C-alpha positions as CSV (number, residue, x, y, z in Angstrom):
1,M,0.0,0.0,0.0
2,S,1.3,3.4,-0.9
3,E,2.5,5.9,1.7
4,I,1.2,9.4,1.0
5,N,2.2,12.5,3.0
6,A,2.1,16.2,2.3
7,H,3.8,19.4,3.4
8,R,2.3,22.9,3.4
9,G,4.0,26.2,3.4
10,A,5.7,28.6,1.0
11,I,7.4,26.6,-1.8
12,F,10.1,27.7,-4.2
13,H,11.8,25.7,-7.0
14,F,13.0,26.0,-10.6
15,K,11.2,24.3,-13.5
16,D,12.9,21.7,-15.7
17,D,13.6,24.2,-18.5
18,A,15.6,26.7,-16.4
19,T,19.2,27.6,-17.3
20,L,21.7,29.7,-15.5
21,Q,20.9,32.5,-17.9
22,T,17.1,32.3,-17.6
23,A,16.7,31.3,-14.0
24,A,15.0,34.6,-13.1
25,E,12.1,33.7,-15.4
26,K,11.9,29.9,-14.8
27,Y,10.9,29.4,-11.2
28,E,7.7,28.6,-9.4
29,Y,6.7,30.1,-6.1
30,F,3.6,29.3,-4.1
31,G,3.0,31.5,-1.1
32,D,0.7,28.9,0.3
33,G,1.8,25.7,-1.4
34,L,1.3,22.0,-1.1
35,L,3.9,19.3,-1.8
36,I,2.4,15.8,-2.1
37,I,4.7,12.8,-1.8
38,E,4.0,9.2,-2.5
39,D,6.5,6.5,-1.4
40,G,9.3,9.1,-1.3
41,I,8.5,10.5,-4.8
42,V,7.0,13.8,-5.6
43,K,3.4,13.3,-6.7
44,A,2.3,16.9,-7.1
45,V,3.2,20.5,-6.2
46,G,1.2,23.7,-6.5
47,P,-1.2,26.0,-4.7
48,A,-2.6,24.4,-1.5
49,D,-6.2,25.3,-2.3
50,A,-5.9,23.6,-5.7
51,L,-4.3,20.4,-4.4
52,M,-5.9,19.7,-1.0
53,G,-8.7,17.7,-2.7
54,Q,-6.0,15.2,-4.0
55,L,-5.1,14.1,-0.5
56,P,-6.7,11.0,1.1
57,K,-9.1,11.9,3.9
58,D,-6.8,10.5,6.5
59,V,-3.8,12.5,5.4
60,S,-3.2,16.0,6.9
61,P,-0.4,18.1,5.5
62,V,2.5,18.9,7.8
63,P,2.4,22.6,8.4
64,H,5.6,24.6,8.1
65,G,4.2,28.0,9.1
66,A,6.4,30.8,7.8
67,G,9.1,28.4,6.6
68,L,10.3,28.2,3.0
69,I,10.3,24.8,1.4
70,M,12.7,24.2,-1.4
71,P,14.7,21.3,-2.9
72,G,17.7,20.1,-1.0
73,F,21.0,21.7,-1.8
74,L,23.7,19.9,-3.8
75,D,27.5,20.1,-3.2
76,A,29.5,18.9,-6.3
77,H,32.9,18.7,-4.7
78,C,33.9,18.0,-1.1
79,H,36.2,15.8,1.0
80,A,34.8,13.6,3.7
81,P,38.0,13.0,5.7
82,Q,39.0,16.7,6.0
83,P,36.8,18.4,8.7
84,G,39.4,17.6,11.4
85,A,41.8,19.9,9.5
86,I,39.4,22.7,8.6
87,A,40.6,26.2,9.1
88,G,44.3,25.5,8.7
89,Y,46.2,28.8,8.8
90,G,48.2,30.6,6.3
91,E,49.2,28.3,3.5
92,E,48.5,28.0,-0.2
93,L,47.3,24.7,-1.8
94,L,50.4,22.5,-2.0
95,E,51.8,23.6,1.4
96,W,48.3,23.3,3.0
97,L,47.9,19.7,1.7
98,H,51.2,18.6,3.2
99,G,50.9,20.6,6.4
100,Y,47.2,20.0,7.3
101,I,45.3,17.7,5.0
102,F,47.5,14.7,4.4
103,P,48.2,14.2,8.1
104,E,44.5,14.2,8.9
105,E,43.6,11.9,6.0
106,A,46.3,9.5,7.2
107,H,44.2,8.9,10.4
108,F,41.4,7.4,8.2
109,A,43.6,4.2,8.0
110,D,42.1,3.5,11.4
111,P,38.5,2.1,10.8
112,A,37.2,3.4,14.1
113,Y,38.5,6.9,13.4
114,A,37.0,6.8,9.9
115,E,33.6,5.7,11.2
116,V,33.4,8.7,13.5
117,G,34.7,11.1,10.9
118,N,32.3,9.8,8.2
119,A,29.3,10.1,10.5
120,F,30.2,13.6,11.4
121,F,30.7,14.6,7.8
122,L,27.4,13.2,6.5
123,D,25.4,14.5,9.5
124,E,26.8,18.0,9.0
125,L,25.8,18.0,5.4
126,L,22.2,17.2,6.4
127,R,22.3,19.8,9.1
128,N,23.2,22.4,6.5
129,G,20.5,21.3,4.1
130,T,22.8,19.4,1.6
131,T,21.0,16.3,0.5
132,T,23.3,15.3,-2.4
133,A,27.0,15.5,-2.6
134,A,29.9,14.3,-4.7
135,M,32.7,13.5,-2.2
136,Y,36.2,12.2,-2.0
137,S,36.9,9.6,0.7
138,S,40.5,9.0,1.9
139,S,42.8,6.6,0.1
140,H,41.8,3.8,2.4
141,M,39.5,1.0,1.2
142,L,37.8,0.4,4.6
143,A,37.2,4.1,5.2
144,T,35.6,4.4,1.8
145,D,33.5,1.3,2.3
146,N,32.3,2.7,5.6
147,L,31.4,6.1,4.0
148,F,29.2,4.3,1.5
149,E,27.7,2.1,4.3
150,Q,26.7,5.2,6.3
151,A,25.4,7.1,3.3
152,Y,23.3,4.1,2.4
153,A,21.9,3.9,6.0
154,R,20.8,7.5,5.7
155,N,19.3,7.0,2.2
156,M,21.4,9.9,0.9
157,R,22.1,10.4,-2.8
158,V,25.9,10.4,-2.9
159,I,28.7,10.2,-5.4
160,A,31.8,9.0,-3.7
161,G,35.1,7.2,-4.3
162,K,38.3,6.2,-2.8
163,T,41.0,8.8,-3.4
164,L,43.8,7.5,-5.7
165,M,47.3,8.8,-5.1
166,D,50.6,7.0,-5.2
167,Q,53.2,9.8,-5.0
168,D,54.2,13.1,-3.4
169,A,52.3,12.5,-0.2
170,P,53.0,10.8,3.2
171,E,53.3,7.0,3.2
172,G,50.1,6.5,5.2
173,T,48.0,8.2,2.5
174,L,49.4,6.4,-0.6
175,D,48.2,3.4,-2.5
176,N,49.6,1.9,-5.7
177,A,48.2,1.3,-9.2
178,Q,47.2,-2.2,-8.5
179,S,45.4,-1.4,-5.2
180,A,43.8,1.6,-6.9
181,Y,42.3,-0.7,-9.5
182,D,41.4,-3.6,-7.2
183,D,39.9,-1.4,-4.4
184,S,37.9,0.7,-6.8
185,K,36.5,-2.3,-8.6
186,T,35.5,-4.0,-5.4
187,L,33.8,-0.8,-4.1
188,I,32.0,-0.3,-7.4
189,E,30.7,-3.8,-7.5
190,K,29.5,-3.5,-3.9
191,W,28.0,0.0,-3.9
192,H,27.5,1.6,-7.3
193,G,23.7,1.7,-8.0
194,K,22.8,0.4,-4.5
195,G,20.1,2.5,-3.1
196,R,20.9,6.1,-4.2
197,L,24.7,5.6,-4.3
198,Q,27.0,6.1,-7.2
199,Y,30.7,5.7,-7.6
200,G,33.2,8.3,-8.6
201,V,36.7,7.1,-9.7
202,T,38.8,9.6,-7.8
203,P,42.4,10.3,-8.9
204,R,43.3,13.2,-6.6
205,F,45.1,15.3,-9.2
206,L,48.0,14.7,-11.6
207,P,50.8,15.7,-9.2
208,A,49.7,13.0,-6.8
209,C,49.2,10.3,-9.4
210,S,51.9,8.5,-11.5
211,P,51.1,7.6,-15.1
212,E,50.5,4.1,-13.9
213,E,48.0,5.3,-11.3
214,M,46.2,7.3,-13.9
215,R,46.0,4.4,-16.3
216,A,44.5,2.3,-13.5
217,A,41.8,5.0,-13.0
218,V,41.2,5.0,-16.8
219,K,40.9,1.2,-16.9
220,I,38.2,1.3,-14.1
221,K,36.3,3.9,-16.0
222,Q,36.5,1.9,-19.2
223,E,35.2,-1.2,-17.5
224,F,32.4,0.6,-15.7
225,P,31.5,3.5,-18.1
226,D,28.5,4.7,-16.1
227,V,30.5,5.7,-13.0
228,Y,31.8,9.2,-12.5
229,V,35.3,10.5,-12.5
230,Q,36.2,13.3,-10.1
231,T,39.5,15.1,-9.8
232,H,41.1,18.6,-9.5
233,L,42.1,21.0,-12.3
234,S,44.0,24.3,-12.2
235,E,43.4,25.3,-8.7
236,N,46.7,27.0,-8.0
237,I,49.3,28.6,-10.2
238,H,52.1,26.6,-8.6
239,E,50.1,23.4,-9.2
240,V,49.7,24.4,-12.9
241,D,53.4,25.0,-13.2
242,L,54.1,21.6,-11.6
243,V,51.8,19.8,-14.1
244,R,53.5,21.7,-16.9
245,R,56.9,20.2,-15.8
246,L,55.4,16.7,-15.3
247,Y,53.7,16.7,-18.7
248,P,55.8,18.9,-21.0
249,E,54.3,17.4,-24.1
250,S,50.8,18.5,-23.2
251,L,49.2,21.7,-24.4
252,D,48.0,22.6,-20.9
253,Y,46.7,21.0,-17.7
254,L,43.4,19.9,-19.2
255,D,45.2,18.4,-22.2
256,A,47.2,16.2,-19.8
257,Y,44.0,14.7,-18.5
258,D,42.6,14.6,-22.0
259,Q,45.4,12.4,-23.1
260,Y,44.2,9.8,-20.6
261,G,40.8,10.0,-22.2
262,I,38.8,10.8,-19.0
263,L,37.0,14.0,-20.1
264,G,33.2,13.6,-20.5
265,E,29.7,14.4,-19.1
266,K,30.3,12.5,-15.9
267,T,33.8,14.0,-15.2
268,L,33.9,16.5,-12.4
269,F,36.8,18.9,-12.3
270,G,37.2,20.8,-9.0
271,H,38.1,24.5,-9.2
272,C,39.1,25.2,-12.9
273,I,40.5,28.7,-12.0
274,H,43.5,29.2,-14.3
275,L,42.1,27.9,-17.6
276,S,42.8,29.2,-21.1
277,D,40.2,29.7,-23.7
278,R,41.2,26.5,-25.3
279,E,40.6,24.6,-22.0
280,F,37.2,26.1,-21.5
281,E,36.3,25.3,-25.1
282,R,37.4,21.7,-24.7
283,M,35.5,21.3,-21.5
284,A,32.3,22.5,-23.2
285,E,33.0,20.3,-26.2
286,T,33.3,17.2,-24.0
287,G,30.5,18.1,-21.6
288,S,32.9,18.0,-18.7
289,V,31.9,19.7,-15.4
290,A,33.5,22.7,-13.8
291,C,32.9,22.6,-10.0
292,W,33.0,26.2,-8.8
293,C,34.3,26.5,-5.2
294,P,34.3,30.2,-4.4
295,D,34.7,29.9,-0.6
296,S,37.6,27.5,-0.9
297,N,39.3,29.5,-3.7
298,S,39.2,32.6,-1.5
299,F,40.4,30.8,1.6
300,L,43.5,29.4,0.0
301,G,44.1,32.5,-2.1
302,S,43.9,30.3,-5.2
303,G,42.2,32.8,-7.5
304,I,38.7,33.6,-8.9
305,F,36.8,31.2,-11.2
306,D,35.8,33.0,-14.4
307,L,32.0,32.3,-14.3
308,V,31.3,34.7,-17.2
309,R,33.8,33.0,-19.5
310,A,32.7,29.5,-18.5
311,K,29.1,30.5,-19.3
312,R,30.2,32.1,-22.6
313,Y,31.8,28.8,-23.7
314,G,28.8,26.7,-22.5
315,V,30.7,24.8,-19.8
316,N,28.6,22.7,-17.4
317,I,28.9,24.5,-14.0
318,A,28.2,23.0,-10.6
319,L,28.5,24.7,-7.2
320,A,30.6,23.2,-4.4
321,T,32.1,23.9,-1.0
322,D,35.4,22.0,-1.5
323,L,35.3,21.1,2.2
324,C,37.5,21.5,3.9
325,A,39.5,24.2,2.1
326,S,36.1,25.9,2.4
327,T,35.4,27.0,6.0
328,T,31.7,26.1,5.9
329,F,29.4,23.2,5.1
330,S,26.7,25.7,4.3
331,M,25.8,26.2,0.6
332,L,24.2,29.5,1.6
333,E,27.5,30.8,2.8
334,V,29.1,29.5,-0.4
335,L,26.5,31.5,-2.4
336,C,27.5,34.6,-0.3
337,E,31.1,34.1,-1.3
338,G,30.1,33.5,-4.9
339,Y,28.3,36.8,-5.0
340,K,31.3,38.6,-3.5
341,V,33.9,37.2,-5.9
342,T,31.7,37.8,-9.0
343,A,31.3,41.4,-7.8
344,L,35.0,41.8,-7.9
345,R,35.1,41.2,-11.6
346,A,32.6,44.0,-12.3
347,E,31.3,42.2,-15.5
348,T,28.4,40.6,-13.7
349,K,27.3,39.7,-10.2
350,L,25.7,36.4,-9.2
351,S,22.0,37.1,-8.9
352,P,19.9,35.3,-6.2
353,F,18.0,33.5,-8.9
354,Q,21.2,32.3,-10.5
355,G,22.6,31.3,-7.1
356,F,19.6,29.2,-6.0
357,Y,19.4,27.7,-9.4
358,L,23.0,26.6,-9.1
359,V,22.6,25.2,-5.7
360,T,19.6,23.0,-6.7
361,L,18.5,22.2,-10.3
362,G,21.6,23.7,-12.0
363,T,24.1,21.5,-10.2
364,A,21.7,18.5,-10.5
365,K,21.8,19.1,-14.3
366,A,25.6,19.4,-14.3
367,L,25.9,16.1,-12.4
368,S,23.5,14.4,-14.8
369,L,21.1,13.9,-11.9
370,D,18.2,16.2,-12.9
371,T,16.0,13.3,-13.9
372,A,16.0,12.2,-10.2
373,I,16.5,15.4,-8.1
374,G,16.8,19.2,-8.2
375,N,13.2,20.4,-8.2
376,F,9.7,19.3,-7.4
377,S,8.6,17.9,-10.8
378,P,6.3,14.9,-10.3
379,G,8.3,11.7,-10.4
380,K,11.4,13.0,-8.8
381,E,12.8,12.0,-5.4
382,A,11.4,14.1,-2.6
383,D,14.7,15.5,-1.1
384,F,13.8,18.9,0.4
385,I,14.5,21.4,3.1
386,V,12.6,23.8,5.2
387,L,14.3,27.2,5.8
388,D,13.5,29.3,8.8
389,L,13.5,32.9,7.6
390,S,13.7,34.3,11.1
391,A,16.5,32.0,12.4
392,T,18.6,34.9,13.7
393,P,17.6,38.3,15.0
394,L,19.3,40.1,12.1
395,L,17.6,37.8,9.5
396,R,14.2,38.3,11.1
397,Y,14.7,42.1,11.2
398,R,15.8,42.3,7.6
399,M,13.2,39.8,6.2
400,A,10.5,42.0,7.7
401,R,11.6,44.6,5.2
402,A,12.0,42.4,2.1
403,K,10.0,43.8,-0.8
404,S,10.1,40.9,-3.2
405,L,11.0,37.2,-3.7
406,Q,14.3,38.3,-5.2
407,D,15.0,40.4,-2.1
408,T,14.1,37.5,0.2
409,L,16.4,35.2,-1.7
410,F,19.3,37.7,-1.8
411,V,19.0,38.2,2.0
412,L,19.2,34.4,2.4
413,M,22.3,34.4,0.2
414,M,24.0,37.1,2.2
415,L,22.9,36.3,5.8
416,G,22.0,32.6,5.7
417,N,24.0,29.8,7.3
418,D,23.4,26.5,9.0
419,R,21.0,28.1,11.5
420,V,18.6,28.8,8.7
421,V,18.0,25.1,7.8
422,D,15.2,24.0,10.1
423,K,14.5,20.5,8.6
424,T,16.0,18.2,6.0
425,Y,14.0,15.5,4.3
426,L,15.4,12.6,2.3
427,A,13.0,10.8,0.0
428,G,10.1,12.3,1.9
429,R,11.4,11.2,5.3
430,L,12.6,13.5,8.0
431,A,16.4,13.2,8.3
432,M,17.2,16.2,10.4
433,S,15.2,18.6,12.6
434,K,16.3,21.5,14.7
435,S,12.8,22.5,16.0
């Protein structure tokens, strides 16, 4: 017998045909809306007075008062083993990895340590309203297996993979080409497609992977073509210089990856800051995804992603924290940083409609997940959040003066954080509640 439930309150989402450029015209907003869910799947959404008659007599909608209901947030690039090293002072990328990140990730060789760390990471995502994420595990088989196990237990939609790296890092974080292949294959066969889990083959980045390690990653992708690939690209100018020395025959950083044949619609490149026009053009040509991490890019002083140029070339763009170079789990705070860094370029500023499109349906499209999540179209999985627009005194004071939906969304972008997320639902079931 079907399980039907409903939620009533203000509802906001983007329609299927929205794009980053047209987001301001492609949303739906219902001041008194109703979201009807059947067996974890959206059945209907619209004005409450028009849909109440569709509910069985014994079903009363859950009231959300002045809360704003919207699809759960997506994070296209983050690192599950890094929260213990968040807010490491003063270094750029390569020094930061060796000084803070690699030592913390080495602890995930201990299954007990990994279990605690993975639970914290996933629960913090939910507490911040992130219902889907593409994440790197550590380089350890058991830690990655546990990450999938815990995501499965929470019924989260997750893309994850064991980080592959066999050079230029401490011994406790390295694998080798054979274990990279064997462990990835074992994890794919166990977890890929189970529940709402998907696998991402995860070579960390070229400086940490020998050619043999990269070829192992390519072999896995060839054997399991529907899995994702996730890695880093052109985050830091010193990293770019290092790749130029490692691959002198390549046209540029992206071309070094291209020679391995890993570009494509399910290939997620973190950062993409220092790209040439040729690289943007090639990314668009192959459907590869640029994961924009504005908070992380600012924290490490890496640079500013050229959103305007990426859009001009038609690159698939997803939004991400890059935890834990980012200093927050909150996609609302990432939107705030995104607005600030686009304002610095003077060509354009990230609008609230563009921002909320990116953090929901836009990133779902970029990750090839928009048939399953990203908005409230009937037939999609009912992952959603309820935002408290009066979560802080300042927010409550400012919201009382909001003159439009755009104003309300922009205030959320600028002042929102983890305190704003009151409830998080996964497939229609309550996964986190603060009230």
